[in-house]
C-alpha positions in Angstrom: 204.5 76.6 90.8 200.7 76.4 91.2 199.2 78.0 94.3 195.9 76.4 95.1 193.2 78.7 96.2 191.6 77.5 99.2 188.0 78.6 99.4 187.5 76.8 102.6 189.7 79.1 104.6 188.4 82.3 103.0 184.8 81.2 103.5 185.8 80.6 107.2 187.3 84.0 107.7 184.2 85.6 105.9 182.0 83.6 108.4 184.1 84.8 111.3 183.7 88.6 110.3 180.1 88.1 109.7 179.6 86.5 113.2 181.2 89.4 114.9 179.1 91.9 113.1 175.9 90.2 113.9 176.8 90.1 117.5 177.4 93.8 117.3 174.1 95.0 115.5 172.0 92.5 117.6 173.3 94.1 120.6 172.9 97.5 119.0 169.3 96.9 117.5 167.8 94.0 119.5 166.9 92.2 116.0 168.7 89.5 114.4 169.0 88.7 110.8 166.6 86.0 109.7 167.3 83.8 106.2 164.1 81.7 105.1 164.6 79.2 102.3 161.9 77.7 100.4 162.4 74.4 98.8 159.8 72.3 96.4 159.9 68.7 96.1 162.3 66.3 97.2 165.5 66.7 94.9 168.2 65.2 97.3 171.1 67.7 95.8 168.6 70.7 96.7 168.1 69.3 100.3 171.7 69.0 101.0 172.3 72.6 99.7 169.5 73.8 102.1 170.7 71.7 105.1 174.1 73.7 104.4 172.7 77.0 104.1 170.7 76.5 107.4 173.8 75.1 109.1 176.1 78.1 108.3 173.3 80.6 109.0 172.9 79.3 112.4 176.7 79.4 113.0 176.8 83.1 112.2 174.1 84.0 114.4 171.2 84.2 112.0 167.7 82.8 112.6 167.1 80.4 110.0 164.0 78.3 108.9 163.2 76.2 105.9 159.7 76.1 104.1 159.4 72.9 102.3 156.6 72.6 99.7 155.4 69.4 97.8 156.5 68.7 94.0 153.1 69.3 92.8 152.6 72.9 94.5 151.1 75.2 92.1 152.9 78.5 91.0 150.2 80.3 92.7 150.6 78.8 95.9 154.4 79.3 95.6 154.0 82.9 94.9 151.5 83.3 97.6 154.3 81.9 100.0 156.8 84.3 98.6 154.4 87.1 99.1 153.6 86.3 102.8 157.6 86.5 103.3 158.1 89.5 101.6 155.5 91.2 104.3 157.2 89.2 107.1 159.1 91.9 108.9 161.2 89.2 110.9 162.4 88.0 107.6 165.7 89.4 106.3 166.2 87.5 103.2 164.2 85.2 100.9 165.9 82.3 98.8 164.3 80.1 96.7 166.1 76.9 96.1 166.6 76.2 92.5 165.9 74.3 90.1 162.0 74.6 90.3 159.7 72.0 89.0 159.2 72.1 85.3 155.4 73.4 85.8 156.7 76.6 87.8 157.8 79.6 85.9 161.3 80.4 87.7 161.6 84.0 86.5 158.1 84.5 87.6 159.1 83.5 91.2 162.4 85.5 91.3 160.5 88.6 90.1 157.9 88.3 92.9 161.0 88.1 95.8 161.1 91.7 97.4 164.0 93.4 95.9 165.3 94.5 99.7 165.0 90.6 100.5 166.5 89.1 97.3 169.8 87.7 99.0 170.3 85.3 96.0 170.9 88.6 93.7 168.6 87.1 90.8 165.9 89.4 90.6 165.8 91.6 87.4 166.1 94.7 88.8 169.4 93.6 90.8 170.8 92.3 87.6 170.1 95.5 85.8 171.7 97.4 88.6 174.8 95.3 88.6 175.1 96.0 84.9 175.6 99.9 85.5 177.6 99.5 88.2 175.2 100.1 91.2 176.1 98.7 94.5 173.1 95.7 94.5 173.1 92.7 96.1 175.3 90.3 93.8 174.7 86.7 92.8 176.5 84.7 95.3 178.8 82.7 93.2 180.2 85.3 91.2 180.5 87.3 94.3 182.6 84.6 95.8 184.6 84.3 92.9 185.8 88.0 93.1 186.4 87.6 96.8 188.9 84.9 96.2 190.7 87.0 93.5 190.9 89.8 96.0 192.1 87.5 98.9 194.5 86.3 96.7 195.9 89.7 95.4 195.1 88.5 91.9 195.1 91.3 89.6 192.0 92.1 87.7 192.2 95.5 85.9 193.8 95.4 82.7 193.8 91.5 82.6 192.2 89.4 79.8 189.3 87.4 81.6 187.8 84.3 79.7 184.3 83.2 80.6 183.3 79.5 79.7 179.5 79.4 80.3 176.9 82.0 79.7 174.4 81.0 82.3 172.3 83.8 84.6 173.6 82.4 87.7 177.6 82.4 86.7 178.5 83.1 83.7 176.9 86.4 82.7 177.0 87.9 86.3 180.7 87.3 86.8 181.6 88.9 83.1 179.9 92.0 84.3 181.4 92.2 87.7 185.0 91.6 86.0 184.2 94.4 83.6 183.3 96.4 86.3 186.7 95.9 88.0 188.4 97.0 84.5 189.2 93.4 82.9 189.0 92.7 79.5 186.3 90.3 79.5 185.3 87.7 76.8 182.6 85.2 77.1 182.5 81.9 75.5 179.9 79.0 75.3 178.8 76.2 73.4 178.8 77.9 70.2 181.9 79.6 70.3 184.6 78.6 67.4 188.1 78.0 68.2 187.6 78.0 71.8 191.3 77.0 72.6 192.6 80.0 70.7 190.7 82.3 72.9 191.4 80.6 76.4 195.2 80.5 75.3 195.3 84.5 75.7 193.8 84.4 78.9 195.0 85.6 82.2 192.1 84.5 84.1 189.8 81.7 82.9 186.5 81.0 85.0 184.7 77.6 83.8 181.2 77.1 84.5 180.1 74.9 81.6 179.2 71.7 83.4 181.3 69.4 81.7 183.7 67.3 83.5 187.4 68.1 82.9 186.6 70.3 80.0 189.5 72.8 80.3 192.7 70.9 79.3 196.2 72.0 79.7 196.8 72.5 76.2 194.0 75.2 76.4 195.9 77.7 78.7 198.9 79.6 78.6 201.4 79.1 81.5 200.8 81.4 84.5 197.0 81.9 83.8 194.5 81.9 86.9 191.9 79.4 86.8 188.7 79.3 88.6 186.7 76.2 88.3 183.2 76.3 89.3 182.0 73.0 87.9 180.7 70.2 90.0 180.4 66.9 88.1 180.5 63.2 89.2 182.4 60.7 87.3 181.2 57.2 86.4 182.9 55.9 89.4 181.6 58.4 91.7 184.4 60.7 92.1 183.7 64.8 92.3 185.3 66.6 89.7 185.0 70.1 88.2 185.2 71.2 84.7 189.0 71.4 84.6 191.6 68.8 84.3 192.7 69.5 87.7 195.9 67.3 87.8 197.1 68.5 84.3 196.5 72.6 85.2 198.1 72.3 88.6 201.6 72.1 86.5 200.7 75.2 84.4 198.6 77.5 86.4 199.8 80.1 88.7 196.5 80.0 90.7 193.8 77.0 90.8 190.6 76.4 92.7 190.3 72.7 93.6 186.7 70.9 93.4 185.4 70.6 96.3 186.8 73.1 98.3 187.1 76.1 95.9 184.3 78.1 94.6 181.5 76.2 96.8 182.3 77.3 100.2 182.5 80.9 99.1 178.9 80.8 97.5 177.1 80.1 100.7 179.7 82.6 102.6 178.2 85.1 100.2 174.7 84.5 100.7 175.4 85.1 104.5 177.1 88.0 103.4 174.0 89.1 101.4 171.9 88.6 104.2 173.8 90.7 106.4 173.8 93.5 104.0 170.1 93.2 103.9 169.6 93.2 107.4 172.0 96.5 107.7 169.7 98.1 104.8 166.3 96.9 106.7 167.8 98.8 109.8 168.9 101.8 107.6 172.5 101.7 108.6 173.3 101.1 104.7 172.3 103.9 102.1 
């Protein structure tokens, strides 16, 4: 029987823990974590994500604000805004909502964010630290996946983990994190030959490829754990993942739904990173 992984529930528990910690630290220090999000342009999906981030940041007791810049903002203007926040002692975490317009170099913007305030975990130095096992601020979606696996006591060490997708946001960092937890990791992607032969050997499969219902039941061995990171809309407007959920429900031992699986954990881990950055700013964490 398949166990459905409830990301909403685990995220709620994490937010409750963060709320209690924020209260304790605020009483102790007289200070409060502050998350500032920069959004460029009017992308509806990005605006929805930012509203959710602000809502949950406020719920756990953070200060939170949003800086909205026009679609035609210059790269220099955006970098100057980030630099200003880097020097603002009241700001704990800085997040620049991606994607950015084509005329702006995303990597230049990510590199401009202070390492201590990079709560998205995308700065090249964070990524490098992660790759050698340092305790960095980790990218939120991969960190959320690991939290789900741990919460449900799904064994990682010694297991075959297959990642479908090699993005800098999910595929590469989750591969590194699982490797650091002693999994045997295979990264697959659009150029991988005989993909099904690889996925059929996997104990854990993480799918982040952006193709609706891409992973089908014949590609998976009975009892595998399936983590679906995809969010896609069908022609009828239905929200589906990268996994054929109904078919896999008959075969997997653990399976994340879409929505309600990985998504809520991404924001929960953003809050956790902001709290960690706040503790470091108070010199409470080495």
